[in-house]
MDTraj code that builds the backbone (N, CA, C; nanometers):
import mdtraj as md
import numpy as np

residues = "UNK UNK UNK UNK UNK UNK UNK UNK UNK UNK UNK UNK UNK UNK UNK UNK UNK UNK UNK UNK UNK UNK UNK UNK UNK UNK UNK UNK UNK UNK UNK UNK UNK UNK UNK UNK UNK UNK UNK UNK UNK UNK UNK UNK UNK UNK UNK UNK UNK UNK UNK UNK UNK UNK UNK UNK UNK UNK UNK UNK UNK UNK UNK UNK UNK UNK".split()
xyz = np.array([
    [-1.2709, 2.4894, -1.2654],
    [-1.2445, 2.3830, -1.2146],
    [-1.3375, 2.2989, -1.1764],
    [-1.3447, 2.1493, -1.2368],
    [-1.4696, 2.0586, -1.2297],
    [-1.4301, 2.0336, -1.0399],
    [-1.5790, 2.0091, -1.0077],
    [-1.6176, 1.9605, -0.8591],
    [-1.5794, 1.8096, -0.8742],
    [-1.4924, 1.7530, -0.7851],
    [-1.4934, 1.6151, -0.7761],
    [-1.6069, 1.5527, -0.7211],
    [-1.7159, 1.6053, -0.6898],
    [-1.8498, 1.5632, -0.6686],
    [-1.9196, 1.5701, -0.7391],
    [-1.8959, 1.6357, -0.8796],
    [-2.0055, 1.6167, -0.9867],
    [-2.0157, 1.4832, -1.0595],
    [-2.1386, 1.4253, -1.0695],
    [-2.1317, 1.2953, -1.1171],
    [-2.0827, 1.2943, -1.2686],
    [-2.0921, 1.3747, -1.3351],
    [-2.0664, 1.3688, -1.5015],
    [-1.8865, 1.3984, -1.5205],
    [-1.8295, 1.4522, -1.3944],
    [-1.6788, 1.4786, -1.4207],
    [-1.6367, 1.3406, -1.4518],
    [-1.5276, 1.3499, -1.5446],
    [-1.4506, 1.2115, -1.5594],
    [-1.3437, 1.1722, -1.4557],
    [-1.3783, 1.0409, -1.4121],
    [-1.2765, 1.0063, -1.3139],
    [-1.1431, 0.9898, -1.3527],
    [-1.0542, 1.0063, -1.2792],
    [-0.8888, 0.9983, -1.2890],
    [-0.8752, 0.8515, -1.3601],
    [-0.7928, 0.8516, -1.4393],
    [-0.7441, 0.7070, -1.4859],
    [-0.6344, 0.6961, -1.4308],
    [-0.6215, 0.5624, -1.4177],
    [-0.4957, 0.4976, -1.3466],
    [-0.3825, 0.5371, -1.4182],
    [-0.2520, 0.5158, -1.3316],
    [-0.1130, 0.5520, -1.3919],
    [-0.0449, 0.4105, -1.3664],
    [0.0700, 0.3709, -1.4321],
    [0.1512, 0.2556, -1.3944],
    [0.1774, 0.2517, -1.2400],
    [0.2298, 0.3591, -1.2114],
    [0.2797, 0.3875, -1.0563],
    [0.1537, 0.3673, -0.9612],
    [0.0484, 0.4167, -1.0048],
    [-0.0706, 0.3981, -0.9236],
    [-0.1097, 0.2390, -0.9014],
    [-0.1008, 0.1861, -1.0097],
    [-0.1497, 0.0522, -0.9932],
    [-0.0168, -0.0364, -0.9077],
    [0.1136, -0.0087, -0.9685],
    [0.2026, -0.0724, -0.8797],
    [0.1917, -0.0637, -0.7135],
    [0.1490, 0.0748, -0.6882],
    [0.1464, 0.1153, -0.5594],
    [0.0497, 0.0832, -0.4827],
    [-0.0719, 0.0367, -0.5723],
    [-0.1910, -0.0268, -0.5000],
    [-0.1444, -0.1674, -0.4364],
    [-0.0483, -0.2345, -0.5002],
    [-0.0253, -0.3797, -0.4531],
    [0.0926, -0.3637, -0.3704],
    [0.1322, -0.2341, -0.3457],
    [0.2535, -0.2261, -0.2420],
    [0.3756, -0.2322, -0.2899],
    [0.3973, -0.2179, -0.4266],
    [0.5258, -0.2052, -0.4734],
    [0.5463, -0.3225, -0.5800],
    [0.6253, -0.3164, -0.6586],
    [0.6472, -0.3972, -0.7794],
    [0.6666, -0.5521, -0.7740],
    [0.7599, -0.5737, -0.6623],
    [0.7600, -0.7357, -0.6417],
    [0.6492, -0.7840, -0.5913],
    [0.5473, -0.7175, -0.5111],
    [0.4049, -0.7572, -0.4632],
    [0.3094, -0.7788, -0.5996],
    [0.2997, -0.6948, -0.6674],
    [0.2508, -0.6725, -0.7961],
    [0.2716, -0.8167, -0.8750],
    [0.4166, -0.8415, -0.8885],
    [0.4659, -0.9525, -0.9704],
    [0.4069, -1.0881, -0.9139],
    [0.4445, -1.0875, -0.7661],
    [0.4090, -1.2216, -0.7009],
    [0.2427, -1.2406, -0.6900],
    [0.1620, -1.1152, -0.7032],
    [0.0462, -1.1331, -0.7117],
    [-0.0367, -1.2303, -0.8247],
    [0.0400, -1.2028, -0.9513],
    [0.0245, -1.2882, -1.0649],
    [0.1065, -1.4006, -1.0932],
    [0.1867, -1.4326, -0.9825],
    [0.2779, -1.5423, -1.0063],
    [0.3926, -1.5296, -1.0778],
    [0.4371, -1.3964, -1.0860],
    [0.5549, -1.3566, -1.1736],
    [0.6769, -1.3411, -1.0716],
    [0.7906, -1.3741, -1.1413],
    [0.9169, -1.3155, -1.0763],
    [0.9547, -1.1744, -1.0976],
    [1.0838, -1.1587, -1.0750],
    [1.1522, -1.0310, -1.0589],
    [1.2537, -1.0653, -1.1881],
    [1.2467, -1.1384, -1.2747],
    [1.3262, -1.1629, -1.3918],
    [1.3055, -1.0832, -1.5168],
    [1.3529, -1.0450, -1.5912],
    [1.3429, -0.9617, -1.7189],
    [1.2145, -1.0013, -1.8055],
    [1.1933, -1.1469, -1.8174],
    [1.0835, -1.2014, -1.9030],
    [0.9316, -1.1741, -1.8056],
    [0.9497, -1.2107, -1.6835],
    [0.8515, -1.2027, -1.6189],
    [0.8104, -1.0511, -1.5811],
    [0.9086, -0.9746, -1.5855],
    [0.8866, -0.8039, -1.5526],
    [0.8100, -0.7509, -1.6889],
    [0.8527, -0.8039, -1.8022],
    [0.7852, -0.7632, -1.9338],
    [0.6309, -0.8090, -1.9276],
    [0.6079, -0.9505, -1.8930],
    [0.4664, -0.9878, -1.8559],
    [0.3952, -0.9015, -1.7522],
    [0.4622, -0.8652, -1.6687],
    [0.3824, -0.7671, -1.5601],
    [0.3482, -0.6517, -1.6143],
    [0.4595, -0.5734, -1.7177],
    [0.4252, -0.4629, -1.8020],
    [0.3023, -0.4673, -1.8812],
    [0.2823, -0.5793, -1.9434],
    [0.1532, -0.6245, -2.0385],
    [0.0582, -0.6310, -1.9334],
    [0.0569, -0.6923, -1.8267],
    [-0.0628, -0.6851, -1.7386],
    [-0.1034, -0.5527, -1.7167],
    [-0.0321, -0.4596, -1.6794],
    [-0.0294, -0.3202, -1.6325],
    [-0.0996, -0.2415, -1.7395],
    [-0.0430, -0.2528, -1.8668],
    [-0.0946, -0.1838, -1.9721],
    [-0.2334, -0.2259, -2.0078],
    [-0.2460, -0.3481, -1.9711],
    [-0.4259, -0.4138, -2.0054],
    [-0.4995, -0.3189, -1.9354],
    [-0.4595, -0.3325, -1.7870],
    [-0.5361, -0.2503, -1.6633],
    [-0.5566, -0.1137, -1.7276],
    [-0.4517, -0.0478, -1.7945],
    [-0.4565, 0.1027, -1.8226],
    [-0.5560, 0.1258, -1.9485],
    [-0.5427, 0.0440, -2.0321],
    [-0.6411, 0.0338, -2.1285],
    [-0.7911, 0.0089, -2.1095],
    [-0.8217, -0.0654, -2.0163],
    [-0.9480, -0.1149, -1.9511],
    [-1.0042, 0.0097, -1.8624],
    [-0.9046, 0.0839, -1.7955],
    [-0.9322, 0.2006, -1.7132],
    [-0.9829, 0.3019, -1.8131],
    [-0.9067, 0.3278, -1.9411],
    [-0.9417, 0.4448, -2.0573],
    [-1.0752, 0.3901, -2.0999],
    [-1.1003, 0.2664, -2.1316],
    [-1.2269, 0.2497, -2.1906],
    [-1.3332, 0.2841, -2.1053],
    [-1.3218, 0.2471, -1.9977],
    [-1.4214, 0.2922, -1.8854],
    [-1.4559, 0.4494, -1.8791],
    [-1.3366, 0.4905, -1.8815],
    [-1.3445, 0.6526, -1.8696],
    [-1.4256, 0.7140, -1.9703],
    [-1.3944, 0.6563, -2.0995],
    [-1.4450, 0.7105, -2.2299],
    [-1.5849, 0.6735, -2.2151],
    [-1.6413, 0.5538, -2.1848],
    [-1.7979, 0.5056, -2.1600],
    [-1.8457, 0.6133, -2.0931],
    [-1.8047, 0.6479, -1.9628],
    [-1.8595, 0.7148, -1.8737],
    [-1.8411, 0.8630, -1.9148],
    [-1.8008, 0.9205, -2.0073],
    [-1.7843, 1.0355, -2.0865],
    [-1.8650, 1.0384, -2.1780],
    [-1.9267, 0.9207, -2.2421],
    [-2.0188, 0.9145, -2.3679],
    [-2.1665, 0.9216, -2.2887],
    [-2.1700, 0.8642, -2.1599],
    [-2.3118, 0.8689, -2.1114],
    [-2.3723, 0.9837, -2.0124],
])
top = md.Topology()
chain = top.add_chain()
for i, resn in enumerate(residues, 1):
    res = top.add_residue(resn, chain, resSeq=i)
    for name in ("N", "CA", "C"):
        top.add_atom(name, md.element.get_by_symbol(name[0]), res)
traj = md.Trajectory(xyz[None], top)
């Protein structure tokens, strides 16, 4: 089992739930980006979350490579 203090270990990537939780829930997440809880704005919020997740994956891959 890898040590969590090992600098070469890959950091865990975020999940959709962890991102939403960091904002205190979906309504707070939406509000932080000027979005409402409407179907169209929820889709936009999902797009923002997917962008965050992709950035986390890219960072994790870069850290693995170095």
